[in-house]
C-alpha positions in Angstrom: 205.7 63.3 42.9 203.5 60.2 42.6 205.1 57.5 40.6 203.3 55.9 37.6 201.9 52.4 37.8 203.4 51.7 34.5 206.7 49.4 34.4 209.1 48.2 31.8 210.3 44.9 31.4 213.4 43.1 30.8 213.3 43.7 27.0 213.7 47.5 27.8 216.3 46.7 30.1 218.4 44.9 27.5 217.6 47.4 24.8 218.8 50.5 26.8 222.1 48.6 27.4 222.5 48.0 23.9 221.7 51.4 22.3 225.0 52.5 20.5 224.8 55.8 19.0 222.6 59.0 18.7 220.5 57.4 15.8 219.6 54.5 17.7 218.9 56.5 21.0 216.5 58.9 19.0 214.7 56.0 17.6 214.0 54.7 20.9 212.7 57.9 22.3 210.3 58.1 19.2 208.9 54.7 20.1 207.8 55.6 23.6 205.3 58.1 25.1 207.7 60.1 27.4 208.0 63.4 29.2 211.1 65.5 30.3 212.4 67.8 33.2 215.1 70.2 33.4 218.4 68.7 34.8 218.6 69.9 38.3 215.1 71.4 37.9 216.8 74.5 36.4 216.0 75.8 33.0 219.2 77.5 33.0 221.5 74.8 33.8 224.1 74.8 30.9 226.6 77.0 32.6 226.6 74.4 35.5 227.0 71.4 33.6 229.8 72.9 31.4 231.8 73.7 34.5 234.6 71.9 33.1 236.1 72.0 29.6 238.1 68.7 29.4 236.2 65.4 28.6 238.9 63.1 30.1 238.7 65.2 33.5 235.0 64.9 33.5 235.1 61.1 33.0 237.5 61.0 35.9 234.8 62.6 38.0 232.3 59.8 36.7 234.8 57.1 37.9 235.3 58.9 41.2 231.4 58.8 41.7 231.6 55.1 41.0 234.3 54.6 43.8 232.1 56.5 46.2 229.1 54.4 45.4 231.1 51.2 46.2 232.3 52.8 49.4 228.9 53.8 50.3 227.5 50.2 49.8 230.1 48.7 52.0 229.5 51.3 54.8 225.8 50.3 54.7 226.6 46.7 54.8 229.1 46.9 57.7 227.8 49.8 59.7 231.5 51.2 59.7 231.9 54.9 59.0 235.5 55.8 58.7 236.8 59.2 58.8 238.5 59.6 55.4 238.2 58.0 52.0 241.7 56.3 52.2 240.7 54.9 55.9 237.4 53.6 54.2 239.2 51.5 51.6 241.7 50.3 54.3 239.1 49.3 57.0 236.2 48.3 54.4 238.3 46.4 51.7 241.6 45.6 53.4 243.7 47.8 51.2 247.1 48.2 53.1 248.2 51.5 54.5 251.1 51.4 51.7 248.8 51.3 48.9 247.7 49.1 46.0 251.2 48.1 45.1 251.1 46.0 48.3 248.6 43.8 46.7 249.1 41.0 44.4 247.7 41.5 40.8 245.0 38.9 41.5 244.0 41.0 44.6 243.9 44.1 42.7 241.9 42.7 39.7 239.3 41.4 42.2 238.7 44.8 43.8 238.8 46.4 40.3 235.8 44.2 39.2 233.7 46.6 41.4 234.2 49.3 38.8 234.3 48.5 35.2 234.8 51.2 32.4 234.0 49.7 29.1 235.0 51.4 25.5 232.2 50.2 23.6 231.6 50.5 19.6 229.4 53.5 18.7 229.0 52.5 15.0 230.3 55.9 13.9 233.4 56.2 11.8 235.2 58.6 14.0 237.2 56.6 16.3 236.9 59.5 18.9 233.5 59.2 19.4 232.9 55.8 21.1 230.4 54.9 23.6 231.6 54.6 27.1 230.0 52.6 29.9 230.6 53.2 33.6 229.5 50.1 35.8 229.5 50.0 39.5 228.5 47.6 42.0 227.8 50.3 44.3 225.0 51.2 46.6 222.7 52.4 43.5 219.6 54.6 43.8 215.9 54.1 44.2 214.1 55.6 41.0 212.4 58.3 43.1 215.9 59.5 44.4 217.0 60.2 40.7 216.0 64.1 40.6 218.3 64.7 43.5 221.3 62.3 42.5 221.9 61.2 38.9 219.6 64.3 37.5 220.5 66.7 40.5 222.8 69.7 40.5 224.2 71.6 43.4 222.9 68.8 45.7 224.6 68.5 49.3 224.5 64.7 49.0 228.3 64.3 50.0 229.2 67.5 51.8 229.0 66.0 55.1 230.1 62.3 54.4 233.8 62.5 55.1 234.7 58.9 53.7 233.8 59.8 50.4 236.0 61.4 47.5 233.3 63.5 46.3 232.6 67.1 47.8 230.3 69.1 45.5 228.0 66.6 44.4 227.9 67.5 40.6 231.3 66.5 39.1 230.1 63.7 37.2 227.4 65.7 35.5 230.1 67.6 33.4 230.1 64.3 31.2 226.6 65.2 29.9 228.2 68.0 27.9 230.5 65.7 26.0 228.0 62.9 25.1 225.2 63.1 22.6 223.0 61.2 25.1 223.6 59.7 28.4 221.7 56.4 29.7 221.6 56.0 33.3 220.2 53.0 35.1 220.5 52.2 38.6 219.0 49.9 41.3 219.4 50.3 45.1 221.3 47.7 46.9 218.3 47.4 49.3 216.5 46.1 46.0 213.1 47.3 44.3 212.8 48.3 40.8 215.3 49.6 38.4 215.2 53.3 37.6 216.4 54.8 34.4 216.5 57.8 32.5 218.3 59.6 29.5 220.0 63.1 29.7 220.2 65.3 26.5 221.0 68.7 25.4 217.8 70.6 23.8 219.1 73.5 21.6 215.7 75.0 22.1 215.9 76.3 18.4 212.3 75.3 17.6 210.3 77.0 20.5 208.4 80.4 20.1 210.5 82.2 22.5 214.2 82.9 21.3 216.6 81.6 23.9 220.2 82.6 24.3 221.3 79.1 25.2 219.9 75.5 25.2 219.3 73.5 28.2 219.9 69.9 29.5 217.0 67.6 30.1 216.3 64.3 31.4 213.6 62.0 30.4 210.6 61.0 32.6 207.4 59.4 32.2 204.6 61.7 31.0 203.4 62.3 34.7 206.9 63.5 35.6 208.1 60.3 37.5 211.1 58.3 36.8 210.8 55.6 34.4 211.3 52.1 36.1 211.8 48.5 35.2 210.2 45.8 37.0 212.4 44.6 39.7 211.1 40.8 39.4 211.9 41.1 35.7 215.6 41.7 36.4 216.4 40.0 39.7 220.2 39.6 39.7 221.1 43.1 38.9 222.2 45.9 41.4 224.3 49.1 41.4 224.6 51.6 38.5 225.4 51.8 34.9 226.1 55.3 32.9 226.4 54.7 29.2 227.9 58.0 27.5 226.7 57.8 23.8 229.2 59.0 21.2 231.3 60.5 23.9 234.0 63.0 22.9 237.2 60.8 23.8 239.8 62.8 21.8 243.1 62.2 23.5 242.2 58.9 25.0 240.4 57.1 22.1 242.9 54.6 21.4 242.9 50.9 22.3 244.3 50.0 25.8 247.9 51.1 26.3 250.1 53.8 27.7 249.3 56.3 24.9 246.0 58.3 24.3 243.9 55.4 25.9 241.4 55.4 28.6 244.1 53.3 30.7 246.6 56.0 30.5 243.8 58.7 31.2 242.8 57.0 34.5 246.4 56.2 35.6 247.5 59.9 35.4 244.3 61.6 36.6 243.7 59.2 39.6 247.7 59.5 40.1 247.5 58.1 43.9 244.3 56.0 43.3 242.9 54.6 46.8 240.7 52.1 44.7 241.4 50.3 41.5 239.0 49.8 38.6 238.9 47.8 35.4 239.0 49.0 31.8 237.7 47.1 29.0 238.0 47.6 25.1 234.8 45.9 23.5 235.6 47.3 19.9 236.6 43.9 18.4 235.6 44.7 14.7 237.2 48.1 14.6 240.7 46.5 15.8 240.2 43.1 14.3 240.5 41.3 17.8 239.1 38.0 18.8 238.8 38.8 22.6 238.0 41.7 24.7 240.9 43.6 26.2 240.9 44.5 29.8 243.5 46.2 32.3 243.3 47.1 36.0 244.1 50.8 36.7 245.8 51.4 40.0 247.2 54.8 39.5 250.8 56.4 38.6 252.0 56.2 42.3 251.5 52.5 42.4 253.1 52.0 39.1 256.1 54.3 39.8 256.8 52.6 43.1 257.2 49.4 41.1 258.8 50.5 38.0 262.2 49.7 36.8 262.6 53.0 35.2 262.9 54.8 38.6 266.4 55.2 39.6 266.0 57.0 42.9 263.3 57.9 45.1 262.8 60.5 47.8 259.8 60.5 50.2 258.9 63.0 52.9 256.5 61.6 55.4 255.1 65.0 56.7 255.7 68.7 55.9 254.0 70.8 58.5 252.3 74.0 57.4 251.2 75.1 60.8 247.2 75.8 60.5 247.0 74.9 56.8 247.8 71.1 57.9 250.5 69.0 56.5 251.4 67.4 53.3 253.5 64.3 52.1 255.9 64.6 49.2 256.8 61.6 47.1 259.7 62.1 44.4 260.7 59.8 41.7 263.7 60.2 39.4 263.6 58.6 35.9 266.6 57.2 34.3 267.7 54.4 32.0 271.1 54.4 30.2 270.9 55.0 26.5 267.4 56.8 27.0 266.9 59.7 24.5 265.4 63.0 25.6 262.3 62.1 23.4 262.1 58.8 25.2 262.6 60.3 28.6 259.7 62.7 28.0 257.4 59.9 26.7 258.4 57.6 29.8 257.4 60.7 32.0 254.2 61.1 29.9 253.1 57.6 30.9 253.0 58.7 34.5 251.9 62.4 34.2 252.9 65.3 32.3 256.5 65.9 31.3 255.9 69.8 31.2 253.9 69.6 34.5 255.7 66.8 36.4 254.5 68.3 40.1 251.0 67.1 40.9 248.9 67.9 43.8 246.7 65.1 44.9 243.6 64.6 47.2 242.5 61.1 47.9 244.6 60.0 45.2 242.9 62.5 42.5 244.9 65.2 40.7 243.5 68.5 41.9 246.4 70.8 40.4 249.7 70.7 38.4 252.7 72.8 38.2 255.2 73.0 35.6 258.9 72.1 36.1 260.0 75.6 36.6 258.5 75.2 40.1 261.2 72.6 40.9 263.8 74.6 38.9 263.8 77.2 41.8 265.5 74.6 44.1 268.7 74.8 42.0 268.7 71.1 41.3 269.1 71.6 37.6 270.1 68.1 36.9 267.0 66.5 38.3 264.3 68.9 36.7 264.0 67.2 33.5 263.7 63.6 35.1 261.8 64.1 38.4 258.1 63.4 39.2 256.8 64.8 42.3 253.8 64.1 44.1 252.4 66.6 46.5 249.8 64.5 48.8 247.3 66.9 50.3 245.1 64.5 52.2 246.3 65.9 55.6 245.5 69.6 54.9 243.2 71.3 57.3 239.8 72.8 56.3 241.7 76.1 55.6 244.3 74.5 53.7 241.9 72.7 51.4 240.4 75.8 50.1 243.3 76.0 47.8 241.2 73.6 45.5 238.5 74.7 43.4 235.3 72.5 42.6 236.3 71.9 39.0 239.5 70.0 39.8 243.0 70.4 38.4 243.1 74.0 39.2 243.9 75.8 42.4 242.3 78.7 43.9 244.6 82.0 43.5 245.0 82.4 47.3 247.8 83.4 49.7 247.4 79.8 51.4 248.5 78.2 48.1 251.7 80.4 47.7 252.6 79.8 51.2 252.2 76.0 50.8 254.4 76.0 47.4 256.9 78.3 49.4 257.2 75.6 52.3 257.4 72.6 49.6 260.3 74.5 47.8 262.1 75.1 51.1 261.8 71.7 52.0 263.0 70.2 48.7 265.8 72.8 48.6 267.0 72.0 51.9 267.1 68.2 51.3 270.5 66.7 51.7 269.5 63.4 49.6 268.3 65.4 46.8 271.4 67.2 46.7 273.4 64.2 46.7 271.3 62.7 43.9 271.6 65.9 41.9 275.4 66.0 42.4 275.6 62.3 41.2 273.8 63.2 38.0 276.3 66.0 37.5 279.2 63.8 37.8 278.1 61.3 35.2 278.6 64.0 32.8 281.8 65.5 34.3 283.7 62.2 34.4 283.4 62.2 30.5 284.0 65.9 29.8 287.2 67.1 31.5 289.7 67.3 28.5 292.0 70.4 27.9 289.7 71.9 25.3 287.0 72.2 27.8 289.2 73.6 30.5 290.8 76.2 28.0 287.3 77.5 27.1 286.4 77.5 30.8 289.3 79.7 31.6 288.5 82.2 28.5 284.8 82.3 29.5 285.8 83.4 33.0 287.8 86.1 31.6 285.0 87.3 29.2 282.7 87.4 32.2 285.3 89.5 34.1 286.0 91.9 31.2 282.1 92.4 30.4 280.3 92.1 33.5 280.8 95.5 35.2 278.9 97.2 38.2 277.1 100.7 37.7 280.4 102.5 38.8 282.4 100.8 35.9 284.3 98.5 38.5 285.4 95.4 36.6 284.6 91.8 36.8 282.0 90.1 38.9 282.2 86.7 37.1 279.1 84.9 37.9 278.4 86.5 41.3 280.8 89.4 42.3 284.2 87.9 42.7 287.1 87.2 40.7 286.2 84.3 38.3 289.6 82.7 38.8 290.4 79.4 37.0 287.9 76.8 35.9 287.1 74.6 38.9 287.3 71.4 37.2 284.8 68.7 38.1 284.9 69.4 41.9 285.1 67.0 44.9 282.1 64.8 43.7 278.7 64.0 45.3 278.6 63.0 49.0 278.1 59.1 49.0 274.8 57.7 49.6 274.4 56.8 53.2 274.8 53.1 53.9 271.8 51.1 55.0 271.6 49.9 58.5 272.4 46.5 59.1 270.2 44.0 61.0 267.1 45.8 60.8 264.3 44.6 63.3 260.5 44.7 63.6 260.8 46.8 66.8 264.1 49.0 67.3 266.8 48.2 70.0 268.3 51.8 69.5 267.9 55.0 67.9 270.6 57.8 67.5 271.1 61.2 66.2 274.1 60.9 63.6 274.8 64.5 62.6 278.7 65.1 63.0 278.4 68.5 64.4 278.3 68.4 68.4 276.5 70.3 69.6 274.2 70.5 66.8 274.3 74.1 65.0 271.0 75.9 64.7 271.5 78.7 62.3 269.3 81.7 62.8 266.6 82.2 60.1 267.5 78.8 58.5 266.6 75.1 58.6 268.6 72.5 60.5 268.7 68.8 59.4 268.5 66.2 62.3 269.6 62.9 60.7 268.3 59.8 62.6 269.5 56.2 62.6 267.3 53.5 63.9 267.6 49.6 63.4 264.0 49.3 62.6 262.5 48.0 59.3 260.6 50.5 57.0 257.3 48.8 57.9 257.8 49.9 61.6 256.3 53.3 60.8 254.6 52.6 57.1 252.3 49.8 58.6 251.6 52.1 61.8 253.4 49.7 64.3 255.3 52.7 65.8 256.2 56.4 65.3 259.4 58.3 65.4 259.1 61.8 66.8 261.2 64.8 67.5 261.2 67.2 70.5 262.9 70.3 71.5 262.3 70.7 75.1 262.5 74.4 76.3 263.9 75.2 72.9 260.4 74.9 71.3 259.9 78.6 71.2 262.6 79.0 68.7 262.8 75.6 67.1 259.8 74.4 65.0 259.2 71.1 63.4 259.0 71.6 59.5 259.2 68.1 57.7 260.4 64.5 58.0 261.2 62.0 55.5 259.9 58.2 55.5 262.0 55.8 57.3 264.1 54.1 54.7 266.9 51.4 55.3 267.1 52.6 58.9 267.4 56.2 58.3 265.2 59.5 58.3 265.7 63.1 58.4 264.0 65.7 60.3 263.9 69.6 59.0 263.7 72.0 61.9 262.8 75.8 61.3 265.0 78.1 63.4 263.6 81.5 64.4 265.7 84.3 62.9 265.4 86.1 66.1 266.7 83.3 68.4 269.3 84.3 70.7 272.9 83.5 69.5 274.7 80.9 71.8 271.6 79.8 73.5 271.8 76.1 74.1 269.1 73.4 74.8 268.7 69.8 73.8 266.9 68.0 70.7 265.3 64.7 71.6 264.3 61.9 69.3 261.8 59.2 70.6 261.0 55.9 68.9 257.7 54.6 70.3 255.5 51.6 69.9 252.8 49.8 71.9 255.1 48.1 74.4 258.2 50.1 74.1 260.0 53.5 73.8 263.6 54.3 73.0 265.0 57.8 73.4 268.3 59.8 72.3 269.1 63.4 72.7 271.7 65.8 71.5 272.8 69.3 72.5 272.0 72.3 70.1 273.2 75.6 70.1 272.0 78.9 68.3 274.6 80.1 65.9 274.9 83.0 63.4 274.4 81.9 59.8 277.1 82.3 57.4 276.8 85.4 54.9 275.8 84.5 51.4 277.4 85.6 48.3 275.4 87.7 45.8 273.9 85.2 43.4 272.8 82.5 45.7 275.0 79.3 45.6 277.4 80.3 43.2 281.2 80.9 44.0 283.3 83.6 42.6 284.7 81.2 40.0 283.8 80.9 36.3 281.6 77.9 35.3 283.2 75.0 33.6 282.4 74.9 29.8 281.9 71.6 28.4 281.4 71.2 24.5 278.7 68.2 23.8 279.4 66.3 20.4 277.0 63.9 18.9 279.0 60.8 20.2 278.9 61.6 23.9 276.0 59.5 24.5 276.2 59.6 28.4 276.3 63.2 28.5 273.3 63.7 25.9 271.4 61.0 27.8 271.9 62.8 31.1 271.0 66.2 29.8 267.9 64.7 27.8 269.2 66.7 24.6 268.5 66.2 20.8 269.5 68.2 17.9 267.2 71.1 18.7 269.2 72.1 22.1 271.7 74.7 21.9 273.3 75.2 25.5 272.3 75.0 29.2 273.8 76.6 32.2 273.5 74.5 35.4 274.7 76.1 38.7 275.9 73.9 41.5 276.0 73.9 45.2 279.8 73.2 45.3 280.9 75.6 42.8 279.8 78.0 39.8 278.5 75.0 37.8 278.7 74.1 34.3 277.5 75.4 30.9 276.9 72.7 28.2 277.1 73.8 24.6 275.9 71.5 21.9 278.1 70.9 18.7 275.6 68.8 17.1 272.8 71.5 17.0 270.9 71.4 13.8 272.0 74.9 13.0 275.6 74.6 14.1 276.7 71.2 12.9 276.1 71.9 9.2 278.2 75.1 9.3 281.1 73.2 11.2 281.0 70.5 8.3 281.6 73.1 5.7 284.6 74.7 7.2 287.7 74.4 5.5 291.3 75.4 6.4 292.2 72.3 8.4 292.0 71.3 12.1 293.5 74.5 13.6 290.7 76.6 11.7 288.0 74.4 12.7 289.2 74.2 16.3 289.4 77.8 16.7 285.8 78.2 15.2 284.6 75.7 17.6 286.3 77.1 20.6 285.3 80.6 20.0 281.6 79.3 19.3 281.5 77.3 22.5 282.9 80.3 24.6 280.5 83.0 23.2 277.5 80.6 23.5 278.4 79.7 26.9 278.6 83.5 27.8 275.3 84.2 26.3 273.8 81.2 28.3 275.0 82.5 31.6 273.6 85.9 31.1 270.4 84.6 30.0 270.1 82.2 32.9 271.1 85.0 35.3 268.3 87.2 33.6 265.9 84.4 34.0 266.5 83.9 37.5 266.0 87.7 38.2 262.6 87.9 36.4 259.2 86.6 37.5 257.8 85.6 34.1 259.9 83.0 32.3 259.4 82.4 28.5 258.3 79.0 27.6 260.6 76.2 26.9 259.6 76.0 23.4 260.3 79.8 22.9 263.5 79.6 24.6 264.7 76.9 22.4 263.8 78.7 19.3 265.3 81.9 20.1 268.6 80.1 21.1 268.6 78.4 17.7 268.3 81.5 16.1 271.3 83.1 18.0 273.3 80.0 17.4 272.7 80.2 13.7 273.9 83.8 13.5 276.9 83.5 16.0 278.2 80.3 14.0 277.8 81.9 10.5 279.4 85.3 11.9 282.4 83.3 13.1 282.7 81.0 9.8 282.2 83.7 7.4 283.8 81.8 4.5 280.7 79.3 4.6 278.4 80.2 2.0 274.6 79.9 3.6 273.6 78.8 0.2 275.6 75.7 0.4 274.0 74.5 3.8 
């Protein structure tokens, strides 16, 4: 298409950058003799543009496009073509392998100034309809390339460029659906004129032929070419600007901060961001500010790694998925003494979603989320309400990466995805450190709740379970898992101590050893074996790529398979090894661990023997004893904080690895406390009602939890709480019959 000779000047350039709302854009278009073309050269393009329904996720795609543009410019300037987006930012911009948290604030800000997202005043009353501007110092585009880039759909501009985040080449176009108009200006890094266009949606209501749907169009010159601004008139401007007029920003429209802002949106959506960007708020009059506010966005992973709210971390360097590739797992446990359940949820919501705390990321961007019921399957019930987990999928194979769809934030319903989730769960469930942390949180509660009343109720509960839980033949008493419930186990032996850090860590190690106590190592058929390693090397030995610590199985490699490995931390790391279920019993061999670096190598080896796994009791980890029952009153601050409860909670059964677990029953529940306060007859009557209520509520909760475990479909947390409150009110009222409901 031959370009027109007409060029616009600097006044048009400034005018386009100043248009605030739909009225002003409409007036601008009426002032000029312009043409139009279908977006993507497709007269039926609405479905493609509207492939996503979330304006926040669409805006994130537009920011990702800006990151790609900045990378592309650097590639063109240096001639270096990295293999992945993360390698690109490391090689081209000097970002450390450990990520943005290893940079100073000033270094992050300098990088972030390459991409600036501005919240601008649209002039309309509704705060949720600002004008949003994305400005990047990237490679830019020549005007003639607009039809296949900014105004294109289904183009293959990125599919073969492995160092770019984008893959499908159209994610950013979803923003057109949420803006009244979208103004685009761009100039190639090679120079030349500045191209511009405006994208809008035409309802097609005034045409002779009746259409079922409108169409997205973009502005051209009358001859169909892209409008351009004379490059000589604006000599010091390169890169691209996308100005989204009256953008639907519900959920992130507020001023910069941790709640409902564009800062929070970017932090959560680009969870493991590989490149920072700057957000600015220019709405001075609306908020009565004197100056523009700005903040660099570096992603939740970087923030979590430096946050005082993180009590414990656990990181797995590699989880092997066979032909699907591998993933990394990062876990953060949020805790602060005195934090209420509401505050805990709010803090988790600053980094992700408290209802969906497990995120799957690719090149730092969230592609899918799982709710906390995914983690509950591990049995670590004391961590489920305070853990955030990132599954880093950058090392998936091509087959493995098929689990993600082109719309982001969803996963394809494929067997590969189910297989990946299963292996992740096995890795988490088999981790000794997470088990220790879970036990530590359990002890925080039990140390405060071991009085005589709790013990008495626990014994009564065990009898109740034995009496009313029968098998199909009428045989009595299986307790929680098929044995005699016996007496309450009490608080148990306590969690395993946290391994002590290795002393005198060095840049390169002088020794490496396997520290498992069993000799030879016991590899149980069909199970996972942990191989615990100690090495006197600093964490950076591996994290900075100075060396590697590897595991080998010699002639046992037909029955022993590497599964996962944690990051080196304080001189320790743990390998998980899959043992073939058909491995020959009493077969012996050797496991070797090697530490390697440029000019050195250390090895250590231990004998290993294939053994028969212990037979498991029905009911998984639970023992034949009845669970301990713990009443929770409103002054039990530590218990309430650890459980994350408020007045809406009723009861919660938490199984344990070391015993049948505990059942917590609230005495300050919104439906129970008012009835207890009205009970007359003295301490004995009140104590009797309270004990009966706790015992029966605990019994119902154990049965509910067992039924939930055996059922594929689990009711939502909100529904469960509502139903449990209904049961609590009925039960308490039935026990305290003398209390008139009308007096409550």
